[in-house]
N, C-alpha and C positions, 0 to 999 in steps of 0.2 A: 347828607345831613341826616342825623338820627332823630326822628320825630317820636318823642317818648309817648305821647298820647296815642298815636297811631299804632306804635309797636305793642302797647299794652293791650289794645283790642285784639291783637293777633295771638295773644298768649292762650295756651290750651287749659282746659279745666282738668288737668292731670297732676299727679304728684311730681315733684322735681326740686331742683336747686336753681336759684337765681343769683346772678353775679353782677354787682354794680361796679361800673367803671367811672373814673373822673375824666376831666378834660385831657389829662396826660396819658389816658388809657391805663392807669394804675387801678388794680382791684381794691376797692375801699370797703366793700361789704359783701358777705356771702350769707345767704339764708336758705331755709328749706320751706316747702309748702305742701299741704295736702292737695290744694288746687292753686296752681301757679297764677292764673289770671286773677283770682280773688285776692290773693295775698299781695302780689306786686302792685295792683291797682290801688290798694289802700295807702301806699306810700305817697301817691301823687294826688290824693283827694284833699282839698284845702280845708274841708270842715272836720278832718280827722284831728283828734287831740293827741298829737305826737309828742314824745319827750324832746327836750332841747337837742339831745344828741342825734336823734332821728331826723329832726328838722335840719340840722347842720349837714348831716350826711346827704339828705335828699337835695339840698342846695348845690352839692358838688357832683351830683350824678349827671354825666353827659350821655351815657348809654348803658344798657344792660343786656345781658345774654342769659340763656337758661338751658338747663339740661333736664330732659324728661326722664323719669325713672318708673319702674314698674310698681313701686310701693313707697310708702312713707318711710319704711325701714331703710330701703336703698338710698333714699334722699338724705336720711340722717347720717349714714356712713359716708356718702359722698361729700356732704357739707363738712364733716369733720376733717376729711382728707384735704379739701380745698382750703379750709381755714389754717390748717397746720402748714400747708405748702406756701400760701401767699401772705399769711398773717395780716389780714385786712385791718385798716386803721380804725374802723368803727365797730368791729366785732369785739365782744367781751373775750379777752385773750388770757390764757394761762401762759405766764412768762417763763416758767421753769420747764425744763425737759430732762428730768433726771431718771436714771436707772438705779435700782436698789439691789444690793447684794443678797443672795440666797445661799444657804448651805445645802449642798446637794450630796446625797448619799447614794452611790451607784449600786443600789440593790439589784439592778438588772445584770450585774457582773458576778462571776463566781467568787471573786475576792474583792468585795466592795472597797471603794475609796471615799473620802470625805473632801469635798471641793468647795471653793467659793465660785459662784457663777452669777451672772447678771440677768439671765433669762430662764424662765421655766419652759421645759419641753415635755411633750408626751412621749417619754422614752422608757418608761418603766422604773425610773429612779424615784427616790423620795426627796422632796424639797421642803425646807423649813425657811420661813421668812415671809415677807421681805424684812430686812434689817436696815436701819437708817445709818449705821456706822460700819464701814468696811473693816475698820480696825477691830471692832468687837467681834466680827465674824472670824477674822484671822486668829484672834485670841481664843475663841471657842474651838476652832479647828485644831489649834496647837494643843489645847488642853485635852481634846478627845484623843489625839495621837499619843499623848503622854500617858493617859489613863488606860485607854483600850487598845493601844498599839495598832492602830489602823494605818495601813500604808498610804502614802501620798504620791507614789511614783506613777508613771504612765505605762508601765509594762503590761502586756496582755497576758493575763494568767487564766488558765494553766499553760498556755502555749509556751511561754518563756521560762517556765520553771527549770532551774538548773543551768541556765545559760551563763549566768554571771555570779560573782561573789556577792554576799550581802553588803548593802550600802552603809553609810555612816549612821543612819537612823537606827539600824540594828545594834550597832556597837554603843549607841547612846541610850539603848533600852527603850526606844520609842516605836519600834516595829519588830515583829516576830519573824521577819524575812520569809513570807510565804513564797517569794520568788525562788527560794532554794529548797522548798519542801520541808522546812523546819516546823511547820504547823499544818495540821490537817484542814481540809475545807470546812469540816463540821465545827471544829474548834474556832476557826476564824469567823465563821458565821455567828457563833454564839457571842463573840466579842462585838460583832457588828450590831446584833440585836440589843445588846446592853447599851451601846452608843446611841441607838435610835430611841430607847426609853429615856436616856439622859436628855436628848434633844427635845423630846416631848414634854419635858419638865419634871420628870421623876428623878430628882437629884438625891433623895435620902438614901437609897441603896448604895449609891456611889460614895457618899460621905461616910456611911457605916463601914464600907469595905476599905476605904483609904485610912480611916481611923484605926481599924484593926491592923492594917499593915504598918502604920506609924508606931503603934504600941509594940508590935512584934519586933520592929527594927530597934526601938529604944531599949527593949528588954535584952536584945542581943548586943547592946552597946554600939550599934551602928547609927550614931547620932546624925551623921551627915545625911544618911539615907532617910532617917526619920524626919529631919528638917525638910527634905524634899517633899515627903508626903504631906507634911504640915502646910507647905506652900500650895500644894495642889488642892487641899481641902479649902483653903481660903479662896482660891480661884473659883472653885465650884460654888461656894456660898455667895460670892460676888455676882456670878452669873444668875444664880437662883433668885437673888434679891431684885435684880433688874426686871424679872418677869413677874410683875405684880398681878395677883389674881384679880380679875375684874368681874367675873360672872360664873355662876354655877353651870351655865350653858356652855359646854366645851366646843363651841363652833367657831368658825372664822368670820370676822366682820370688820368693817372699817367704819369709824366714826368721823363725820365730816361737819365742821362748823366754820363760820367765817365772821370776821369783823371788817367793817368798811369805813373809809374816810374819803369823801369826794369821789374821785375817779379811780382810786386804788382800793384793793381789798387784800386781806391776808386770809387764806384758807388753811385751817389746821386739820390734819388727818391723823387719827390714832389707829395704829395697826394692831388688831387683836387676833391672835392665832391660838386655837385650842383654849379659849377662855382667858388668855393672858395678853396684857399689853406688851408687845415686844419692841415697840418703838413708836415714834411720832415724827411728823415732818410738816413744815409749813410751805405754802406756795403763794406767790404773788400773782394777782389777777388785775388786769387793767380794763378800762372801758366800762366801769360799773355804775357811773354816776347816773342817777334817776332810773336805773334798771330795777325791776322788781326782784325781791330776794329769791323767788323761785327760779327766775331766769338765770340769775348769777350762779346759783348752786347747780343748776342743771347744765349750764354751759361748762362749768368746771368739770362736772362728772363726765360729760361727753368727751372733752379733750384729754382729761387725765387717763380715763380707763381705755381710751382708744389705743394707747401704747403701754398700758400697765402690764407687767409680766404675770400678775396674778389678780384675779377678780374673786373676792370672797362671796359667799352665798347671801350675805346680808349687808346692806349699806344703810347705816343709821345716819340720818341727816337732820340738820337743824330746821330746815324748811322743806316742804314738799316741792320737788323740782317741776318746772314746766315740762310737759310731755312725759310725765312719770311712767305711764304704762308703756310708751314707746321705748323709753330708755331701758326699762326692765326687760322688755322683749329683746332688744339689741344686745344687752349684756348677757342674757341667757344664751343667745346664739353664739356670742363671741367666746364665752367661757366653757360652754359644753355642759353646764349645770344650771339649775334654776337660781335666779338672782332676784331678790326682793328688796325694795326700798321702803324703809319705815321711818316715821317721824315720832320719836318718843315724846310723850307729854307728861309722864309722871314716873316716879320711882327711880331706881338706880340708873337706868338707861338714860333718863332725862338729865340726871345729875352729871353723867359722863359727857353728854352733849354740851352741858353748861361749862364743864371743865375745859372741853376743847375750845369753846367760844372764848373763855377767859384767857387761854393761852394765845389764841389768835389776836385778841385785843392787846395783850402784853407786847407781842412782836410788833403790832402796828404802832403802838405808842412809842416803842423804843426806836423804830425806824422812821417815824413820821418826820422828824427833823432832817434825818439823812435823805429821805425821799424828797423833802421840800428843797433842800440845797441842790440835790442832783437835778431836780426838775428845773430849778432856776438856771443852772449852768448849761443845760441842754435845751429842752423844749422851750423854756422861758426865754433864753437868749435868741432862739430861732423866731419866736413870736415877735420879739423886739425888732429883729431884722426885717421881718415881713411888714411890720407896721412902719418902719423907717422907709422902706422901699415902696410902700403902698401896694403890696401884693395881697389883695383882699382874700384870695382863696387859700392863703397860707403857704408855708414852705415845709416840705417833707424831706426832699433829697437835695443836697448841695454837692457840687463837684468843684474842686480847685485844681489848678494846673501850675506846673513850674518847669523851667528848663535848667539843665546843668551841663557845663562843659569846661574844659581847660584850654583857653585860646582856640576854641572852635574844634578841638580834638575830641572824638567820641561824644558828641552832643547827644543828650537824652532828654526825654520829657517824662513827667510823672503826672498821673491823674489820681487824686484821692477822693473818696466819697464819704460824706457825712449824712446820716439819716436821723432826723429828730435831734440833731446836735451831738450825735455820737459817731465815732469813726466806724465805718463798715469795711474792715480791712480785706475781706474776701472779694470786694468789688474794686479794689485798687488795680490800676493798670499802668504799665510802663512802656515807653516807646523809644526805640533807637532811631535817631534822626537819619533819614535816608537821602533826602534831596538837597540839603543845605550844606554848603562848604564854608567853613570859617565861623566866627562867633557872631551869628545874627540871630538874636533871641526872638525877634518879631517873626522872621521867616520860619524859624524852628517851631514857634508856637502855632503858626498858621498850619504847618504840616501836621502837628499833633492833633489839633482840633478837627481838621478836615478828616483825618483818618478815624478819629474817635466817632464822629457823628455819621460818617459814610458807612462805617461798619454797623452802627446802630440802625440806620435806615435799611440797610441790606438785610440784617437779621429780622427786622420787623416785616419786611416784604416777603421773606422766605418762610416766616414762622419757625425760625430755628429752635430746636429743642434745647440745645446747650448755648443759649444766648448769653454773651458776655457784655454786649454794648446796647442791647435793645431798650433798656430802661433809661429814660432821659431825666436830667435834673430839673427841679423847679427854678433853680437859679445857678448861674455859673459864677464862681468867685475867682477872678484873675489876680495873680500876684503882681500888681502894678497899677498904674494909673491910666490916663487917657489912651496912651499908645496901645497897651495890651488889650484894653476894652474894645477899641476900634478893630483890632485884629480879629477878636472873637465875633463881634457883630458882623464883620464882613464875611467870615466863614459861614455863619448861620444864615445870612441873607442869600449867599450863593447856593446853599442847600435847601432853601425854602423853609427854614425853621424859625420859630419865634420863641426864644427863651431869654428871660431877663439876664443881663450880664452886669456884674458889679466888680469894680476894681478895689483892691485892698492897697491903699496908698500909704507909702512910708516916707518919713522925713529924711533929712540929710544923714542922720545917725542910724538909719535903717530900722527905725521904730515905727510901728503903725500909728498913723495920725488921723485917718479918716477913710471914708468910702467914696468912690467915684461912681456915680450912677446918673444916667440921663443927662450927661454933660454938666453935672454939678458935683462939687466935693462936699460930702456930708460929714460934719464933725461927729466924733464919738466920745462919750464920757470914758476916760481911761480907767475908771473904777467900776465900770459896768460889766455885767456878765457877757454882753455882746462883744465888747472889746476883747475880753479874755478868750471867747470862742474864736474870733477871727485870728487872734494871735496864735492859738493852737493849730488852726487850719494852715496858716502860713508856715509855721514851723514843721508841721507834718508833711506838707507838700515838698518843702525844701529837703527834709530828711530823706524822704522816699526817693527823690531824684538823685541826691548825693550818693546814697547807698548803691543805687543802680550804676551810676557813673563810675564809682570807685571799683565796682566789680568788673566792669568792662575795661577800665583803664588797667587794672591789674593783669587781666588776661592778655591785653594788648602788649603790655610790657614784657611779659614772659614770652609771648609769641615773637616779638620783634628781636629779642636778644638771642633766643635759642632756636626757634623753629625756622628762622630764615637761613640757618647755616646748613650747607649741603651735607647730607649724610646724618643729620640729627633729627630723628623723629620723636614721637611721644615717649617711647620706651627709653631711649638714651637721654632724653631731657629729664625724665623722672630719675634715672640713675645718677646723673650729674648732680641734681638738686639734693638727692638723698646723701650722696657722698660728700659734697662740699658745703651744703647747708644754705648758701645764698649765692646770688649772681656775682657779688663783688669778689668772692673767693675763686669762682670759676674764671673770672676775668684776669686775675693775677697768677693763676696756676701755670706751671710749665707743661709742655706737651707730655713729658714723662708722667707727671702727676695726674694729668687728665686721663691718660691711658689706664690708670689703676682703677677707675670706676668700672663697675660691672657693665659688660656689654660693649665697652669702648675698645675700638681697634686703634692701631698706631695711626692709620689714615684718618679716622674720625677725630682722634685727639689733635692731630696736626691741623685739621680743618677748623676746630674750635679755637685753637691757639692763634692761627693765622687771622681768623675773623676779628679777634680782639687786638691783635698787634699789627 
């Protein structure tokens, strides 16, 4: 038995990370501390003025563990990693995990290329971005190739010069074919330098050069060529217009502001590179209700920049983040250059922060109704279920099971998982029934549940790294009434587990009519979100079982028809199917016709013919 008061006394006065677990041993909160003992003990002091979220979290803590670190900086990094891995319920969480495209110019090569990449590396190349639209990056790269004739192949030059003929891009006038030696290294490098200036935002020389080429082509009555230059000029101007000048200071910076509503927030980030806004993006953050503004924006910064491909030298924020100096120190170490966090209070910079906030508010207002409806159909429906079943600690994870067979042949079981009312498909599991002969759904379900929870107990005892069954549900949803529920309760009792089991009862027309729980049938409003959630879970469990059963049944049919014939192995089976198309044509073919398939001998053809006749 874990005695929280006694364990708190044992905590060291050292920096580290603490991890809170609930009664199901799920991680529900991760935090860092300069002094673990002081920080953790505060959670369990009754006279502390905690927020409602913290009070709720503390009420669910069954035990905690901790990891001592050498410094608060190490604790910050470890906290980030654990939050990203476990996504605890009560932490302020960044919901998005996006990667943004960059334009990479391989200036570290003798004949540079222009590429779209998702990560920056310290490889001597030049990077531009991040950009919020991959299509805009592709359009820009395409334009650079047309104007500056920069190659996009993967050949290693100068090693591969002269090995092949020029490619289609050379004949389209979009590459000077350095792979054939048609352009010198110096001339190609000059074109690359011009492309770099263009990417830096210096578009006027490009427009002037293209305009001169257009006029020259028009004067020579090459109107089609002139029209091509005209289109290129328009493309350059569109790209130039997107890069709005925001500051006379030509540095890189991110602007960060957010708008909140109850437990949700939208964070807006403006990406400024070389003094220009090159894009913006918004992110959803949960778990913000009653949290201070500085904690919300600090938690976002920690989680976003922990995996961001680029960290600019300046982060302009709407509020000063909690642990500002520590975050600056961490970002400086992570980026390899000094990073400072500033909170503008006046002038153009403050107006830009206000603009970012207004954009976040617009997104939040637009999505508020969508968020409300999504919450109602997922977590709202789960709360309704928890209230109906009297599960005071709430429901996070639900598992539903189903059996599928055809007259007892190739019986299979499915296990689907819903977390907070949403399907978690990477946690689905399927079982091929091993011990039951014939169409006995109760015995089949008993085997499935026994295997599922036996695996889970074994993984828990062994501390398996790649655990597939170690996480247990808060409630089991059985596709059936009293009989299926009793099967599940018997399995759990034999294994020493106490998990609520609820039956999803159907009427004579196979429509859900209620729930069977604690020997009672509970009616459900057919128009409620809970009713819709249960129906979705039943349909999903049935679909997953049917798909698995069909795949096994199809394999079994192919095996029973062809693989049981002496002399017909996988190669000849494939050959017959490719030659005839389906089993029915093989069944009616003569021995002479069967022998015409690749790899078939007279003897093997007669074996197939004799098998069917």
